[in-house]
Legacy VTK file of the C-alpha trace (Angstrom):
# vtk DataFile Version 3.0
C-alpha trace
ASCII
DATASET POLYDATA
POINTS 200 float
0.000 0.000 0.000
1.229 3.483 -0.814
1.392 5.992 1.991
0.844 9.732 1.888
2.403 11.990 4.494
0.346 15.121 4.979
2.473 18.231 4.398
0.151 20.264 6.639
-0.090 18.174 9.827
2.351 15.275 9.270
-0.232 12.503 9.610
0.293 9.306 7.571
-2.616 8.147 5.414
-2.652 4.905 3.409
-4.109 5.061 -0.118
-6.009 8.240 0.564
-6.904 11.311 -1.383
-7.485 13.341 1.766
-5.715 13.515 5.111
-7.953 11.860 7.730
-6.541 14.226 10.351
-6.927 17.718 8.825
-8.685 17.127 5.477
-5.753 18.235 3.264
-6.203 17.061 -0.345
-3.225 15.059 -1.667
-1.895 15.588 -5.171
-2.047 12.052 -6.621
-1.580 12.988 -10.246
1.037 11.105 -12.238
3.887 12.821 -14.061
2.050 12.729 -17.409
-1.153 14.076 -15.857
0.822 17.021 -14.496
2.393 17.806 -17.865
-0.656 19.640 -19.197
-0.457 22.036 -16.242
3.125 22.941 -17.117
2.732 23.387 -20.879
1.435 26.570 -22.480
0.228 25.795 -26.010
0.470 29.444 -27.072
4.092 29.682 -25.868
4.881 26.386 -27.620
3.401 27.725 -30.882
5.418 30.953 -30.573
8.568 28.917 -29.907
8.096 27.234 -33.292
7.690 30.644 -34.920
11.041 31.524 -33.312
12.372 28.188 -34.622
11.360 29.170 -38.163
13.001 32.596 -37.834
16.265 31.071 -36.612
16.158 28.443 -39.370
16.203 31.332 -41.823
18.910 33.254 -39.910
20.962 30.081 -39.435
20.756 29.156 -43.107
22.132 32.600 -44.016
24.875 32.438 -41.378
26.075 28.880 -42.056
25.581 29.432 -45.781
28.528 31.835 -45.672
30.776 28.977 -44.510
29.366 26.645 -47.166
29.942 29.249 -49.872
33.661 29.528 -49.096
34.073 25.747 -48.824
34.661 25.583 -45.047
31.758 23.207 -44.423
29.709 20.918 -46.672
25.995 21.138 -47.420
24.923 18.375 -45.001
26.934 19.993 -42.181
25.278 23.296 -43.041
21.817 21.719 -42.684
22.716 20.041 -39.370
24.165 23.218 -37.859
21.202 25.284 -39.051
18.681 22.906 -37.460
20.605 22.654 -34.162
21.107 26.449 -34.115
17.340 27.030 -34.545
16.297 24.336 -32.048
18.624 25.781 -29.400
17.371 29.382 -29.680
13.705 28.359 -29.830
14.377 26.285 -26.685
15.732 29.408 -24.952
12.485 31.210 -25.824
10.405 28.331 -24.444
12.463 28.069 -21.254
12.318 31.813 -20.631
8.581 32.263 -21.133
7.175 28.901 -20.009
9.297 27.611 -17.090
8.060 29.022 -13.785
10.378 26.774 -11.774
12.720 23.858 -12.453
9.853 21.329 -12.406
8.653 22.857 -15.703
11.883 22.085 -17.598
11.433 18.341 -18.234
7.728 18.457 -19.269
8.436 21.322 -21.687
11.500 19.494 -23.021
9.498 16.288 -23.649
6.675 18.059 -25.495
9.051 20.324 -27.451
11.257 17.410 -28.495
8.219 15.303 -29.388
6.832 17.973 -31.719
10.273 18.459 -33.328
10.655 14.689 -33.828
7.171 14.459 -35.345
7.963 17.333 -37.722
11.277 15.803 -38.800
9.715 12.374 -39.338
6.846 13.823 -41.378
9.220 15.926 -43.492
11.615 13.000 -43.998
8.786 10.608 -44.866
7.286 13.066 -47.352
10.675 13.722 -48.950
11.393 9.985 -49.180
7.985 9.297 -50.757
8.386 12.075 -53.333
12.001 11.092 -54.123
11.089 7.408 -54.503
8.154 8.205 -56.773
10.319 10.530 -58.891
13.174 7.990 -59.116
10.847 5.155 -60.146
9.179 7.376 -62.769
12.543 8.432 -64.195
13.911 4.873 -64.221
10.865 3.631 -66.136
11.305 6.440 -68.673
15.021 5.844 -69.210
14.849 2.038 -69.171
12.362 2.066 -72.055
14.393 4.590 -74.067
16.058 3.141 -77.210
19.098 5.380 -76.643
20.094 3.509 -73.492
20.080 0.040 -75.092
23.394 0.598 -76.889
25.151 1.541 -73.679
24.381 -1.564 -71.636
27.997 -2.713 -71.641
29.307 0.702 -70.558
26.836 0.751 -67.694
27.975 -2.637 -66.469
31.601 -1.454 -66.384
30.781 1.602 -64.303
28.386 -0.300 -62.033
31.031 -0.974 -59.373
31.992 2.688 -59.039
28.306 3.664 -58.865
27.837 1.164 -56.032
30.799 2.624 -54.147
29.454 6.164 -54.539
26.017 5.052 -53.363
27.410 3.250 -50.286
29.493 6.322 -49.415
26.456 8.586 -49.688
24.402 6.153 -47.602
27.038 5.996 -44.850
27.254 9.816 -44.750
23.457 10.030 -44.578
23.327 7.529 -41.702
26.038 9.475 -39.869
23.996 12.659 -40.255
20.938 10.875 -38.866
22.931 9.681 -35.823
24.225 13.230 -35.248
20.671 14.601 -35.475
19.391 11.975 -33.010
22.132 12.880 -30.520
22.426 16.641 -30.898
18.818 17.804 -31.325
17.706 16.516 -27.879
20.865 17.982 -26.319
20.320 21.362 -28.007
16.621 21.316 -26.997
17.312 20.627 -23.337
20.231 23.066 -23.093
18.156 25.782 -24.751
15.186 25.346 -22.392
17.462 25.122 -19.345
19.424 28.216 -20.391
16.181 30.131 -20.976
15.047 29.213 -17.443
18.433 30.271 -15.988
18.335 33.594 -17.861
14.795 34.256 -16.607
15.777 33.672 -12.988
19.066 35.567 -13.077
18.265 38.721 -15.057
LINES 1 201
200 0 1 2 3 4 5 6 7 8 9 10 11 12 13 14 15 16 17 18 19 20 21 22 23 24 25 26 27 28 29 30 31 32 33 34 35 36 37 38 39 40 41 42 43 44 45 46 47 48 49 50 51 52 53 54 55 56 57 58 59 60 61 62 63 64 65 66 67 68 69 70 71 72 73 74 75 76 77 78 79 80 81 82 83 84 85 86 87 88 89 90 91 92 93 94 95 96 97 98 99 100 101 102 103 104 105 106 107 108 109 110 111 112 113 114 115 116 117 118 119 120 121 122 123 124 125 126 127 128 129 130 131 132 133 134 135 136 137 138 139 140 141 142 143 144 145 146 147 148 149 150 151 152 153 154 155 156 157 158 159 160 161 162 163 164 165 166 167 168 169 170 171 172 173 174 175 176 177 178 179 180 181 182 183 184 185 186 187 188 189 190 191 192 193 194 195 196 197 198 199
C-alpha cells in the first residue's frame, strides 16, 4: 500500500486522497497528468515561430561557410537545425518555465513535436524522391538510346555502387548526429532560458 504523508499536519494516510486528520487534499496525479499544467500551447506555438526565424537566420549564417568551402551542405543543414532548435528552446524556457519542475515536461513536449515534424518531413521527402526515381527509371529504361550503352553501364556499375554506399554511410552518420544533438540542443536551450529568466 502506498502511503501519503500530509504536508500540513504530518499525519500518515494509506491510499487516501485526503488527510484523515486535517482534510488536506493530496496531489495524486502522475507525471504525465501534471504535464498539461506545465505546458502553455500558445508559448509552444510561438517557440516554433522563433524556430522558423532562426532556421532562416541560421541558413544565411552557415551558408557563408558553405559558400567559401569551409563546411559541406549536409553539415550546413545540421548546424542550421541545431542552431534554430537551441534558440527556440531558450524562448520556451524563458517564457514557459516558472520553476525547475517545468523544464522536463516542456522538453518532452518540445522534443516530441520536433521529432514528429522531422519524421513527417523526412517521410514526405522519401515518398516524393522514390516516386520521382521510379518514374525516371521507367522512362530511361524504355528509351532506345540507353540500349546501346548496356555494356558501358555494367563497367561503371562498381563505381556507382561505391558512390552510393558512401552517400548512404554519410546520410546515416547525419541521422545519428541529429538523433544525438537535437535533444541535447533542446534541453540546453530550455534550461538556459530558465536560468536567464531567474538571473536577469
